[in-house]
Legacy VTK file of the C-alpha trace (Angstrom):
# vtk DataFile Version 3.0
C-alpha trace
ASCII
DATASET POLYDATA
POINTS 598 float
15.845 -9.093 3.362
14.056 -7.401 0.799
14.757 -9.862 -2.244
13.472 -13.481 -1.194
13.073 -14.993 -4.760
14.970 -15.142 -7.997
12.907 -15.680 -10.932
15.331 -16.947 -13.821
14.582 -17.908 -17.774
16.232 -21.333 -18.846
17.632 -20.930 -22.349
19.913 -18.142 -23.244
19.769 -17.113 -19.709
20.646 -20.001 -17.149
21.632 -22.482 -19.854
23.688 -22.014 -23.063
23.211 -24.370 -25.707
20.739 -26.220 -23.072
23.259 -26.880 -20.644
23.853 -25.240 -16.840
27.481 -25.251 -16.079
28.628 -25.868 -12.677
29.704 -22.735 -11.539
26.231 -21.296 -12.482
24.703 -24.578 -10.440
26.873 -23.872 -7.560
25.679 -20.021 -7.701
22.027 -21.478 -7.307
22.905 -23.377 -4.496
24.208 -20.574 -2.486
21.403 -18.408 -2.851
19.259 -21.328 -1.820
21.197 -21.820 1.199
20.951 -18.166 1.766
17.304 -18.657 2.590
16.184 -17.701 -0.663
13.616 -19.232 -3.289
14.386 -20.187 -6.780
11.796 -20.385 -9.201
12.714 -21.342 -13.064
10.437 -19.696 -15.689
10.877 -21.295 -19.029
9.260 -21.801 -22.389
10.411 -25.307 -23.134
8.102 -28.036 -22.444
8.655 -30.264 -19.163
9.372 -33.428 -19.975
12.006 -32.134 -22.366
13.132 -29.886 -19.621
13.530 -32.852 -16.913
15.452 -34.644 -19.526
18.181 -31.937 -19.982
18.406 -30.466 -16.385
19.012 -32.843 -13.438
19.025 -30.062 -10.725
15.923 -28.808 -11.415
15.195 -29.845 -7.378
17.047 -26.625 -6.694
14.184 -25.041 -7.822
10.800 -24.603 -5.659
8.454 -24.051 -8.507
8.938 -24.330 -12.149
6.875 -22.400 -14.567
6.915 -24.614 -18.077
5.440 -24.179 -21.347
5.686 -20.092 -21.048
3.021 -19.966 -18.457
1.013 -22.745 -19.357
2.359 -25.532 -16.733
3.542 -25.255 -12.999
5.454 -27.809 -11.648
6.492 -28.394 -7.970
9.904 -30.420 -8.313
9.499 -31.727 -4.289
6.476 -33.674 -4.775
6.839 -34.100 -8.644
3.226 -32.499 -9.065
1.844 -30.842 -12.216
-0.669 -27.969 -12.162
-2.288 -26.885 -15.658
-2.477 -23.291 -15.859
-4.165 -22.687 -19.304
-6.164 -24.783 -21.528
-5.257 -27.928 -23.595
-4.220 -27.124 -27.317
-7.453 -27.900 -29.392
-7.089 -30.963 -31.515
-8.605 -29.106 -34.596
-5.656 -26.412 -34.401
-3.222 -28.996 -34.339
-4.480 -30.483 -37.374
-4.653 -27.321 -39.098
-1.124 -26.471 -38.469
0.137 -29.767 -39.548
-1.797 -29.467 -42.649
-0.052 -26.453 -43.574
3.375 -28.553 -43.602
4.768 -26.859 -40.478
8.068 -28.511 -39.172
9.181 -28.884 -36.355
6.030 -29.071 -34.415
5.656 -30.296 -31.042
2.755 -30.415 -28.555
2.909 -30.129 -24.946
0.108 -29.582 -22.055
-1.116 -26.380 -23.128
1.802 -25.268 -25.831
2.036 -25.498 -29.401
5.771 -24.965 -30.267
7.707 -24.509 -33.714
10.117 -22.084 -35.642
10.206 -19.066 -38.011
9.226 -18.544 -40.408
6.138 -20.463 -39.586
4.380 -18.010 -37.498
2.543 -16.923 -40.738
0.831 -20.272 -41.284
-0.346 -20.852 -37.441
-1.878 -17.479 -37.522
-4.121 -18.533 -40.772
-4.947 -21.712 -38.681
-6.006 -19.517 -35.596
-8.126 -17.074 -37.891
-9.622 -19.779 -39.887
-10.811 -21.550 -36.747
-11.928 -18.381 -34.969
-9.890 -19.310 -31.532
-8.586 -16.876 -29.113
-5.124 -17.938 -29.279
-1.783 -16.148 -29.187
1.947 -16.536 -31.128
4.655 -15.891 -28.764
8.410 -15.231 -29.830
11.702 -16.488 -28.492
14.473 -15.790 -30.081
13.552 -17.583 -33.447
11.131 -20.026 -31.434
7.181 -19.623 -32.027
5.013 -20.318 -29.344
1.164 -20.806 -29.374
-0.907 -20.687 -25.917
-4.124 -19.524 -25.145
-4.726 -15.734 -24.908
-3.481 -14.105 -22.025
-1.087 -16.559 -20.893
2.497 -15.861 -20.478
5.283 -15.993 -17.961
4.216 -13.267 -15.879
0.769 -14.966 -15.356
2.540 -18.400 -14.367
5.224 -16.734 -12.320
2.141 -14.879 -10.564
0.878 -18.464 -9.530
3.924 -19.611 -8.242
4.630 -16.570 -5.908
1.058 -16.843 -4.818
1.951 -20.764 -3.825
5.097 -19.668 -1.969
3.197 -16.670 -0.155
5.735 -14.311 -1.959
5.146 -10.915 -3.329
6.768 -9.895 -6.921
7.976 -6.855 -5.301
10.415 -9.272 -3.258
11.385 -11.087 -6.480
14.222 -10.439 -8.801
14.168 -11.789 -12.363
16.513 -12.157 -15.009
15.981 -12.992 -18.609
17.375 -12.522 -22.221
14.144 -13.046 -24.758
11.155 -11.411 -26.106
9.037 -14.033 -24.138
10.778 -12.690 -20.979
9.401 -9.018 -20.967
6.249 -9.947 -19.323
7.632 -11.685 -16.040
10.581 -9.327 -15.904
8.241 -6.294 -15.660
6.083 -8.217 -13.044
9.447 -8.469 -10.881
10.667 -5.675 -8.362
14.237 -5.812 -9.816
14.832 -7.166 -13.772
18.111 -7.912 -15.316
19.010 -8.729 -18.698
22.120 -10.804 -19.418
24.592 -9.683 -21.959
23.578 -11.719 -24.595
19.924 -10.738 -24.201
18.018 -8.865 -27.090
18.221 -4.999 -27.355
14.783 -4.397 -26.154
15.445 -6.794 -23.127
18.457 -4.606 -22.027
16.840 -1.295 -22.758
13.810 -2.239 -20.001
15.920 -4.174 -17.739
16.861 -2.376 -14.293
20.315 -4.015 -14.773
22.597 -5.607 -17.672
24.973 -7.975 -16.438
28.509 -8.107 -17.646
28.491 -11.524 -18.046
26.687 -13.786 -20.816
24.311 -16.861 -19.918
25.080 -18.419 -16.539
28.039 -16.103 -15.793
25.358 -13.053 -16.011
22.957 -15.079 -13.675
25.935 -15.928 -11.219
26.860 -11.824 -11.267
23.309 -11.455 -10.425
22.911 -13.906 -7.313
26.531 -12.501 -6.101
25.191 -9.316 -5.823
21.777 -10.225 -4.165
23.955 -12.186 -1.705
26.388 -9.221 -0.872
23.717 -6.670 -0.110
20.617 -7.288 -1.295
20.887 -5.470 -4.317
20.846 -2.105 -2.292
24.057 -0.816 -4.092
21.478 -0.751 -7.250
18.506 0.499 -5.610
18.746 3.577 -7.503
17.934 1.803 -10.831
14.566 1.402 -9.368
12.739 4.637 -10.401
9.962 2.582 -12.172
8.681 1.945 -8.737
8.247 5.634 -7.483
4.960 6.338 -5.857
3.772 9.648 -7.221
2.953 11.938 -4.312
2.030 15.176 -6.189
2.932 18.315 -7.814
5.291 21.138 -7.185
4.640 24.432 -7.912
7.065 24.400 -11.151
4.814 21.414 -12.294
7.324 18.629 -11.683
6.203 15.382 -10.120
7.065 14.944 -6.502
7.521 11.001 -5.837
8.683 9.023 -3.127
11.219 5.702 -3.475
8.539 2.773 -2.502
11.497 1.175 -0.547
13.916 1.871 2.309
12.254 5.362 2.964
10.808 6.438 6.567
8.155 9.211 6.196
6.780 11.601 8.670
3.509 13.229 8.174
2.915 16.091 10.778
1.034 19.481 11.414
-1.952 20.807 13.238
-5.040 18.774 14.402
-7.373 18.445 11.664
-5.059 19.807 8.865
-5.425 16.669 6.682
-2.758 14.068 7.615
-5.345 11.303 7.363
-6.270 12.409 3.608
-2.683 12.723 2.569
-1.695 9.525 3.990
-4.909 7.647 2.603
-4.223 8.977 -0.778
-0.474 7.349 -0.528
-1.873 4.192 0.381
-4.417 4.072 -2.320
-1.539 4.296 -4.735
0.771 1.934 -2.636
-2.225 -0.841 -2.880
-2.645 0.013 -6.368
0.870 -0.895 -6.967
0.523 -4.076 -5.044
2.708 -2.822 -1.888
1.503 -4.374 1.458
0.764 -1.922 4.346
-0.431 -1.992 7.790
-1.828 0.421 9.549
-1.863 1.015 13.369
-4.853 3.180 13.889
-5.333 4.023 17.548
-8.531 6.230 16.932
-10.347 4.410 14.136
-9.561 7.276 11.399
-8.836 4.634 9.065
-11.793 2.387 9.498
-13.163 2.867 5.856
-9.876 2.498 3.948
-10.748 1.012 0.817
-8.493 -1.643 -0.008
-7.705 -2.986 3.440
-9.280 -5.355 6.170
-9.928 -3.495 9.350
-9.207 -5.728 12.714
-10.905 -4.337 15.708
-13.865 -1.797 16.494
-15.122 -0.252 19.641
-16.656 -3.305 21.207
-13.932 -5.665 20.445
-9.955 -5.235 20.135
-7.670 -6.631 17.615
-5.146 -9.435 18.558
-1.287 -9.475 17.501
-2.097 -13.186 16.136
-5.353 -12.176 13.976
-3.097 -9.268 12.233
-0.246 -11.680 11.443
-2.118 -14.260 9.867
-4.076 -11.764 7.408
-0.932 -10.727 6.338
0.451 -14.225 5.392
-1.575 -13.092 2.078
0.918 -10.914 0.043
-1.677 -8.877 -1.624
-3.877 -8.416 1.554
-3.489 -4.821 3.599
-4.584 -4.539 7.279
-5.787 -1.593 9.754
-5.145 -2.878 12.856
-7.934 -0.521 14.938
-7.342 -0.006 18.758
-10.585 2.056 19.680
-11.629 -1.173 21.544
-8.484 -1.011 23.844
-8.219 1.211 26.910
-6.264 4.640 25.802
-3.623 3.714 28.459
-3.223 0.387 27.188
-2.513 0.877 23.120
0.956 1.676 23.792
1.501 -1.354 25.123
-0.387 -3.516 22.451
1.860 -1.938 19.710
4.646 -2.479 21.813
3.986 -6.152 21.472
2.793 -5.949 17.778
5.998 -3.998 16.453
8.581 -6.876 16.894
6.306 -9.504 15.410
5.593 -7.539 12.425
9.768 -6.726 12.355
10.018 -10.542 12.464
7.703 -11.265 9.860
9.607 -8.720 7.613
12.797 -10.506 8.362
11.089 -13.744 7.095
8.855 -12.442 4.136
10.270 -8.815 3.242
6.906 -7.846 4.224
4.788 -5.924 4.987
6.331 -3.531 2.648
4.741 -0.423 4.688
4.054 0.105 8.218
1.895 3.308 9.212
1.929 4.420 12.712
-0.857 7.026 13.346
-0.573 8.827 16.756
3.281 8.361 16.743
3.566 10.592 19.815
0.943 8.458 21.681
2.343 5.036 20.531
6.233 5.942 20.259
6.484 8.788 22.829
10.005 10.030 23.927
9.807 7.754 26.965
9.886 4.898 24.685
12.992 2.785 24.570
13.114 0.211 22.671
15.246 -3.235 22.497
17.294 -4.047 19.728
14.701 -6.622 18.913
11.989 -4.548 18.630
14.014 -1.665 16.703
16.359 -2.706 14.267
19.118 -0.534 13.389
17.754 0.682 10.043
14.141 1.164 10.067
12.522 0.725 6.574
8.964 1.448 4.928
7.267 3.423 7.970
5.181 6.390 7.908
4.849 8.044 11.272
1.663 10.368 11.794
1.870 13.013 14.615
0.400 16.485 15.699
3.874 16.793 17.453
7.362 15.667 16.257
9.085 16.995 19.123
6.710 14.379 21.417
7.987 11.261 19.427
10.562 9.062 20.588
14.070 10.423 19.342
15.313 7.152 17.858
12.339 7.325 15.594
12.314 10.881 14.458
15.887 10.429 13.654
15.234 7.614 11.201
13.100 9.959 9.021
13.875 10.615 5.717
10.983 12.542 4.210
8.725 15.123 6.116
5.512 16.339 4.912
4.320 19.166 7.013
0.644 19.930 6.968
-1.601 22.388 8.124
-1.178 26.033 10.035
2.844 27.190 10.136
4.135 23.995 8.577
7.507 26.142 9.096
7.107 25.636 12.868
6.093 22.289 12.331
9.835 21.354 10.385
11.395 23.749 13.151
10.282 21.169 15.640
11.230 18.346 13.938
14.899 19.925 13.462
15.088 20.643 17.116
14.001 17.213 18.210
16.789 15.580 16.026
19.446 18.169 16.575
19.650 19.562 12.924
20.077 22.817 11.969
16.277 23.578 9.991
16.146 24.421 6.664
16.008 27.945 4.947
11.716 28.546 6.085
9.680 31.512 5.246
7.821 32.482 8.394
4.141 32.175 8.363
3.499 30.037 5.269
0.034 28.944 4.361
-0.988 25.838 2.577
-4.075 25.381 0.514
-6.161 22.051 1.222
-4.300 19.099 0.265
-0.728 21.096 0.046
1.810 19.740 2.076
5.658 21.218 2.631
7.471 18.244 1.495
11.436 18.084 3.010
13.772 15.701 1.979
16.033 16.021 5.249
19.018 14.262 3.831
19.652 16.262 0.785
20.727 19.656 0.082
17.498 20.742 -1.375
15.131 23.250 0.283
11.452 22.455 1.441
9.069 22.422 -1.509
5.421 22.986 -1.974
3.640 19.923 -3.154
0.016 19.718 -3.868
-0.812 16.285 -3.031
-2.926 13.737 -5.544
-5.924 13.314 -3.545
-7.440 10.117 -2.642
-10.236 8.701 -4.854
-12.647 8.344 -2.111
-11.808 11.919 -1.126
-12.227 9.951 2.242
-16.146 10.464 1.473
-17.566 11.047 4.789
-20.118 8.001 5.022
-18.463 6.857 7.480
-20.576 5.138 10.199
-18.019 5.890 12.980
-18.777 9.300 12.957
-22.086 9.283 11.561
-23.672 6.907 14.195
-20.962 5.573 16.301
-19.666 6.268 19.892
-16.810 8.499 19.648
-16.368 8.398 23.553
-16.685 11.541 25.905
-13.131 12.821 24.924
-14.219 13.262 21.251
-17.919 13.840 21.644
-19.760 17.533 21.207
-21.273 18.857 24.771
-23.830 21.685 24.372
-23.486 23.461 27.711
-25.089 26.902 26.653
-23.810 30.491 27.834
-23.835 29.899 31.274
-22.686 26.018 31.375
-25.870 24.985 32.703
-26.104 21.983 30.182
-24.658 19.156 29.757
-25.893 17.565 26.367
-23.611 15.183 24.772
-23.596 14.256 21.198
-21.501 11.302 20.272
-21.903 11.411 16.871
-23.144 13.471 14.036
-26.433 12.059 13.929
-26.990 12.623 17.335
-25.387 16.434 17.118
-28.016 16.986 14.615
-30.863 15.818 16.482
-29.576 17.800 19.698
-29.224 21.077 17.641
-32.458 20.819 16.492
-33.857 20.689 19.948
-31.809 23.304 22.225
-32.755 26.362 22.184
-31.346 29.404 20.063
-29.484 31.031 22.751
-27.705 27.515 23.558
-26.975 27.393 19.875
-25.979 30.587 18.953
-23.730 30.641 22.121
-21.459 27.819 20.458
-21.905 29.183 16.766
-20.470 32.553 17.963
-17.666 30.819 19.754
-16.752 28.732 16.861
-17.201 25.498 18.768
-18.898 23.593 15.797
-15.954 24.404 13.507
-13.404 23.390 16.031
-14.936 19.879 16.793
-15.507 18.893 13.284
-11.763 20.037 13.193
-10.206 18.557 16.071
-12.305 15.712 17.020
-13.971 14.610 13.621
-11.203 15.195 11.628
-12.891 16.635 8.455
-10.823 19.599 7.794
-13.410 20.619 4.748
-16.290 20.433 6.993
-14.672 22.401 9.376
-13.740 25.252 7.112
-17.256 25.377 5.698
-18.533 25.433 9.362
-16.373 28.615 9.836
-17.733 30.192 7.216
-21.459 29.596 8.434
-20.162 30.903 12.146
-18.649 34.324 10.417
-21.661 35.317 8.699
-23.247 38.625 10.507
-26.884 38.625 10.748
-27.548 34.643 10.687
-30.392 33.647 12.498
-30.643 30.301 14.347
-32.962 28.676 11.804
-30.562 29.472 8.891
-27.541 28.811 10.786
-28.867 25.045 11.711
-30.268 24.388 8.335
-26.522 25.468 6.747
-24.785 23.170 8.994
-27.252 20.462 8.617
-26.668 20.649 4.751
-22.909 20.739 5.026
-22.972 17.513 7.061
-25.329 16.085 5.110
-23.816 16.604 1.991
-20.487 14.567 3.077
-22.275 11.821 5.554
-24.645 9.345 4.954
-26.588 9.237 8.066
-28.953 6.622 9.281
-32.712 7.058 9.199
-33.596 8.999 12.417
-34.771 6.124 15.433
-37.679 7.361 17.069
-35.999 7.808 20.497
-33.281 10.337 19.056
-36.387 12.201 18.181
-37.932 12.135 21.440
-34.825 12.866 23.484
-34.299 15.789 20.925
-38.057 17.158 21.496
-37.545 16.925 25.222
-34.196 18.712 25.359
-36.222 21.478 23.438
-38.341 21.532 26.075
-36.710 21.419 29.754
-33.012 22.035 28.145
-31.773 19.202 30.650
-33.905 16.329 29.351
-30.890 15.078 27.306
-29.022 14.143 29.800
-30.864 10.937 29.296
-29.782 10.995 25.797
-30.082 7.320 24.292
-27.540 4.845 23.855
-25.428 5.209 20.172
-26.732 3.432 17.278
-26.237 -0.083 17.651
LINES 1 599
598 0 1 2 3 4 5 6 7 8 9 10 11 12 13 14 15 16 17 18 19 20 21 22 23 24 25 26 27 28 29 30 31 32 33 34 35 36 37 38 39 40 41 42 43 44 45 46 47 48 49 50 51 52 53 54 55 56 57 58 59 60 61 62 63 64 65 66 67 68 69 70 71 72 73 74 75 76 77 78 79 80 81 82 83 84 85 86 87 88 89 90 91 92 93 94 95 96 97 98 99 100 101 102 103 104 105 106 107 108 109 110 111 112 113 114 115 116 117 118 119 120 121 122 123 124 125 126 127 128 129 130 131 132 133 134 135 136 137 138 139 140 141 142 143 144 145 146 147 148 149 150 151 152 153 154 155 156 157 158 159 160 161 162 163 164 165 166 167 168 169 170 171 172 173 174 175 176 177 178 179 180 181 182 183 184 185 186 187 188 189 190 191 192 193 194 195 196 197 198 199 200 201 202 203 204 205 206 207 208 209 210 211 212 213 214 215 216 217 218 219 220 221 222 223 224 225 226 227 228 229 230 231 232 233 234 235 236 237 238 239 240 241 242 243 244 245 246 247 248 249 250 251 252 253 254 255 256 257 258 259 260 261 262 263 264 265 266 267 268 269 270 271 272 273 274 275 276 277 278 279 280 281 282 283 284 285 286 287 288 289 290 291 292 293 294 295 296 297 298 299 300 301 302 303 304 305 306 307 308 309 310 311 312 313 314 315 316 317 318 319 320 321 322 323 324 325 326 327 328 329 330 331 332 333 334 335 336 337 338 339 340 341 342 343 344 345 346 347 348 349 350 351 352 353 354 355 356 357 358 359 360 361 362 363 364 365 366 367 368 369 370 371 372 373 374 375 376 377 378 379 380 381 382 383 384 385 386 387 388 389 390 391 392 393 394 395 396 397 398 399 400 401 402 403 404 405 406 407 408 409 410 411 412 413 414 415 416 417 418 419 420 421 422 423 424 425 426 427 428 429 430 431 432 433 434 435 436 437 438 439 440 441 442 443 444 445 446 447 448 449 450 451 452 453 454 455 456 457 458 459 460 461 462 463 464 465 466 467 468 469 470 471 472 473 474 475 476 477 478 479 480 481 482 483 484 485 486 487 488 489 490 491 492 493 494 495 496 497 498 499 500 501 502 503 504 505 506 507 508 509 510 511 512 513 514 515 516 517 518 519 520 521 522 523 524 525 526 527 528 529 530 531 532 533 534 535 536 537 538 539 540 541 542 543 544 545 546 547 548 549 550 551 552 553 554 555 556 557 558 559 560 561 562 563 564 565 566 567 568 569 570 571 572 573 574 575 576 577 578 579 580 581 582 583 584 585 586 587 588 589 590 591 592 593 594 595 596 597
């Protein structure tokens, strides 16, 4: 389910003339019986509400006093969410002859046209209090307190996300909490401004409108109304014609595919940053540690310690917490099995909580190969909210690629990437220009279920631009399969650089012939691109490699500068310096190279 909670206003929405009729109560019961949660969000004072609404126990939380008070009906517990009204303010308002006047736990309430007198009293005392209107009612609360702040507290207590909440209201004071909800509805009797901003205006007024919304939630989880939710679209970038390219925040599967080192992780990082800013929860399954420095996410696992499924699930119980499940501490051959154990647990969590909203699978061709045959539990009929990242779309399980809606082809020959995808799914390719070249951070985007041809999109770069201060690349142990080996023209050396810091140390120590041999072959740029996965660094190294007449000293210095401009390297350990010095003397001593930085 996508919508696990309904937040509803009381007066003018759920109730008419203060009363909720029988059919509306029955609709609330049906929604509760479906496993969804009910939250009442009202401007009324709690004691008054309890006196007129005996069915309040249908709701798991009541946000009363326009966000100033939280009530838990099951335990008859109250929680004050705002400071009580100052006695001086109450006295100042009364002295101005304001009637009617009521005082709650955190709210002062009256009616129009007394708002002027109330504002005079607030100004006279120099208080930071605000006036909120509700169809003729005038409510006075501490600054910043409203129905949205109260609803946020209620959702947090229930471990629910606003992105899994539908809301319905009718008046001025409902704007804030309706904007917080993923889906907002206004009843037919709502104010025009509320209707204008709502995703849906019901045909019925009051409780009949709420019942109408409930019936649609129960019928198809509001899938038929998903076209209304353009306000939640996530911006991908800009097309050649200057128009925005956006993607739906829900119900979409994305494939990011292209050559190694082409910027797939950079594109994905930018997308994840914007999802996090919008409050959508994500989890990244990261086989090679490419997202170990991702901002806004907790990383589980490192080269020394494998992650656990239980730790990931526990972390994700908090709706605003994102996770990276780093698999570098698991032997390569065991990583698919770990993923096979994680995926059904995440799917089960999604069924209960609607989260995580997005699941990102890096190296999908390794974790989900063509030989992968999931059970019906592991792979439900409709995958949603998935991002698959791969070099080889044709090497990913057919059940996975068949579920993809949007392809983002990056790197060299994006047309070949899309053709390879089409061959894998048995779909005729769209019109494609052969030999297309993309600029950095550009993708060839194809919404394959539409009739539109692929379009070139310049993606928004991530805030950090994946600023390369990563300890993994600078001083970690990349493993033999991702290390650089200085072997020399005759292949007599076997000097392993398992990180950038040691690479620079060994580069300073190897003889000129060895250095220039790898430079002329383009080995440095290839390593930066395919193993360090830094396309910008690789591009700069390529320019250095192509310089005719460059001396060993000049090219060493230029490569060093390019690395240091992107990475924060550790201070030079004495053992590294000694190993490099011995390498320069013997050409073989670095076989005794020190263990990686700890």
